[in-house]
N, C-alpha and C positions, 0 to 999 in steps of 0.2 A: 561145302560143295558135295554133290552126290553123284556117283558114277555107277556104271553097270556092275563093276566088280563088287562094290559095296552092297548093291542090291542083291546080287547072287548070294553073297555071304549071309546077309540077313534072312534071305528066303530059306536058306538051309537051316538056320536057327528056328525059323517058324515051322519048318517041316517036322523037326524033332518034337516040338510041342504038339503039333497036330496029331501025332501018334497017340498022345495021351488024351485027346479030346475028340468027341464025335463031330465037331464042327470043323470046317476048313478055314484055314487062315487066309486072309486076303491082304495083299499089299496095297497101300493107297498113298496118295499125296499127303504131305505132312500138315496141310491145312484143309479143312473140310468146309463145305457150305453149311449154312444154318441147319442144324440137325433136328430130327424129330425128338421131342422130349418124352420121357426122361432119357438121360444119358449119363454114363460114367466113364471116366478116363483115368488111367494110372500109369506110372512109370515102369519100364522094363518088362521083360517077358513074363515074369511071375505076376505081373498085373493082370494078365489074361484070366487066371484062376481067381484072383481077388475080385475082379469085375463080375465074374459069374455069381459070386456070393452076394455082392452088392446089388446085383440085378434082381435077386429074389425079393428084395425089399422094394425096389423102384417099380417093378412091373405090377405090384399090387397097390400102387398109389402111395407107398410109404414115404417117409421123410428122408431127404438126402442125408441128414446127419446120421440116422440109423444105418443107412446104406454104407456110408464110408467107414463107420466103425466096424460093421460086420465084415466088410470087404478086406480091410487091412489086417484083420485078425487071422486071415488064412495064411499069409506068409509069416506072420508072427509065430504061428504054431508049426510051421513046416520044419521038421527036423533035418532036412537037407539044405535048408537056406541058412548060410553062415553070415549073412549080412543084415538080417532082420530077425528080431525076436529071440525066443528062448534058446535057439541053437547057434546064436551069434558067437563069433570068436571073441575071446577075452581081451582085456587090456594087457599091458606088459607085465603086470603083477598077478595075472591070472583071474581077475574079476570080470565077470560078464555084467556090463552095465548098459542099460537101454534108454533110449530117448524117444519121445513121441509128443505130438500135439494134435489138436482138433479144433475146428472153428465152424460155427453155424451161420445161418442166414441173418441172424440178428447182430452179428459182430461179437457174440459171446465166444470165448476161447478158453482152453485149458491145456496144460502142458506138464510133463514130467521130464526130468533130465537126470542122468546118471543114477537111475533107479536100479536096484539089484534085487534078485530073488523073486521077481514077479514076472510071469510069462507074458502078460498082455498089457504093456504100458499104455496102449491107446485107450483102453477102457478105464484105466486109472486117470488118464488125462481128461476124459469126459467127466468123470466124477469131480475132479478138481474144478472144472468149469461149472458144474451144476450144484455142488454141495459146499463150496467154499467161497469166500470173498476174493480169492486170489486167482492169478492166472497160471503161475508156475510153482511147482514144488520140486525140490532136488534132493538127491542123495538119500541119506538115512531118513530124512523127513518124509520124502516121497514114499519110501518103502513102508514106514510106520503108518502113514495114511492109508496105503493100499491094504495092509493087514487089518486095520481097523474097519475097513469097508468090506471085509470078507474075502479078500483075495488070498490065494494059497501062497505061503512062503516056501520056496523050494530052491534047491541047488540047480542053477542053470548051466553050469559048465559040464557039457557032455563029454564022454570019453573021446569022441572024435575031435572035438574042439581042443580038449586038453592035450591030445597028441600033437595037433598042429602047433599049439602054443609052445610045447617043449621042443619041437623041432625048430621053431623060430628062435628060441632062446640060444641056440648054438651060435648064431651070428648076431642076434638082436638088432638086425638091420631092417628098417622100414622102407620097403621099395614097392609101392603099390602098382598093381596092374590095372590099367584103365578098362572099364566095361567088363569087370570080372564076371558078371552074371552071364556073359556070352562065352566064357572060357571055363576050362576045368581048373580047379584049385590045384596048385602044384606045391610040393614040399619045399621047405626052405623059407626064403624071405618074400616070395611073391604072393602076397595076400592083399586084399583091398576090401573096401566097404561099399555098400550102396544102400539105397533107401527106397521104400515104396511111398510115393506120394499119390494121393487119390483125390479127384475132384468129381462131384456129382451134381446134376441138376434134376430135381424131382418133377413130377407131373404138374405141380403148382408153379414151377419156374424158380424155385428157391435153390440156392447153391450152398453146399457145405464141402469141407475138405478135411483130410486127415493125412498125417505123415508119421512114419515110424521107422526106426533103425536100431541096429546094435552099434553103429558108428565104426570108426576106423579099427580094423584089427590091430591089436597090440599097441594101441594108443597109450599115451600117458594116463595114469590113473587120475580120473577126474575130468578128463577132456570132454567137452561138449561141442558138438558141431551145430549146423544150422537147423537140423530137423525139428527140434522142439521149440525153436524160437519163432514166434509169430512175427511175420514180416520178412523173415529170412527164408526158412524152409517151407513156409506155407502162409498164404494170405487169401482171404475171401472178402469181397465187397458185393453184397447182393444186388446192388444197382449196376455193377460193372461186370464182374466175373471173378475168377479165382486163378491162383497160380501156385505151383509147387516146384521144388528143385531137387536135384540129386547130384552127387559128386563130392568134391572137396569142400566141406562146409565152411571152412575159414574164409574162402573167397566170396561165398554167398553172403555170409554175415557182413563182411566189409562193405558190401554194396546193397545191403537190405534187399536182396534180389527179388523175392516174390512180391513184396510190396511195390517195388519198382515196376515189375511187369504189369501189375494191375493198374497202376497209375498211368502207364503208357497206353494201356487199352482205354482208360478213361479219356485220354487225349485223342483217341480215334484210331490208334494202331490196331491192326489185326492181332490175334493171339500169337501167330508165328513171328510177325514183325516185332512185337513187344518182347518176345523171348530173345530174338536175335539182337535187339538193341541192348538188353541186359547183358548178354554174353559179350558183346563188343566193348561194353564199359569195363568188364573184368579184364579183358585183354589189353585195353588201352592203359589201364592203371598198372598192370604188372605183365607186360608182354613176355618177359623171359620165363616167369612162373607159369603162365598160361600154356606155353608150349608143351609142358610136361604133366599137365593135370587134365582131368575131365570135370566139367560142370555143365549140367543141362537144365533147362527150364521147360515146364509143361504148363499150358494155360488154356482156359476156356472162357468165353465171354457169355453175356446174358442170353444171347441168341442161340447158344449151343455150338458156335464155331470154335474149333480147337486148333492148337498148333504147338510146335515144340522147336527148340533150337539148342545146340550144344557146341562146346568148344571143339571137341574131337568127334570124328565119325564113330558109329557103333551104338549110339543111344537110340533106343526104341521105346514106344509106348503102346498101350492097349486101349481099345475103344469098344464100348458095348452100348447098344441101344436097341430099339425094337426092330430096326432094319438090318443091323450089322452085329453079329455075335462073333466074339473072338477075333476082332480086327486088330492085327499087329501092324503098326505104322512105323516106318523108319524116320527118325527125326533128322533134320538137316544139320549141318555143322559148319563151323567157320573154316577149319582146315581141311 
C-alpha cells in the first residue's frame, strides 16, 4: 500500500539527490506505459547515477550488455557506498567479499561469488561469461581468475569500514535496518546490505542485466546471497523481459525470484503484477519472517514497460530513457 506520507518521505530523498544532479527528479507511478527505447532501470536511489553512466552507451546505439556493466561499476567504485563494491562492509571475520552476475540477450551469463581483493566483480563476471566454459567462479578461484585477466589485487577494507566492523564486534549482533540506503548508517549493530540490479533494453530491442553487491554486512564468512545467482538475483529472457531483486537474498533464492517474475510476465502479467506475485509467494511461505525483512523485485518487459513491488515500503528505483532523465520511482509494497 502507498500513502501520502510515504510519498512525501520519498520525495525528500529525491530532493537530496537532485542537489547533486542538474536534472530534476520526477515522481511517477510504479508501472509505466510502453517506453521509448532504449531504456535503463535500476534499484535504489544510487541507481540514478548508475543509469546516467549506462545511458552514455545506450544513447549512442550501444549494446545493453555494455551499458549495464558500465552502469553498475559506478556504485561499485563509490567509496561512500557500503552495500556495493570496494567500500562494502566486511564479513564477521573482517573480509570484504563481493558478489555479481551479468546476463545478455542470448542467455549467456557469468557470475562471481565471495570474490575478495577485486574492486569490480561485475567485470570479472562478464569475463567468466565470455572467456570460460563456466557460469560461476567463487572465492579464491574467482580472485585467481581476475588477477590472471589483469585485474588489480588490492585491499578492499577501508578505514571507515574497518571502524564500523570493530564497533559491531562489541556486540556481534546482526540486526539489519530495512532500506538502509534511505537512512544514515548508525554505530553499533544497525547495518544492512543492499544491491544494485540493473536492466536495460537497447535501441535494437535487446535486453541485458547486471547485479552486484557486497552482501550482508558482518555476514558469516563464505555467505553468498541471491545477487550472483542466475534466476535468483537476476534473470533475462530476450523474448519476454528481465527481472532483478534486492533485499534478503536467502528468501529470493528459496523462491528463484527473478526467474519467477520473468515466467509470470511470459504468462501475461505486467511487470508490476509479476513482481507483486513473487513477493506474495515469499510472504505466503514464511509470513512471520516476511514481517521483519525487505525483499523487492524490479522488472521490465520486452515492450519497455517496467514495474516493481516489495514486501515493505521504502523501496525505490531509477529510470532513464530519452524522455525521462533521473526519474526516481517509488515501488509499491505489500505492507
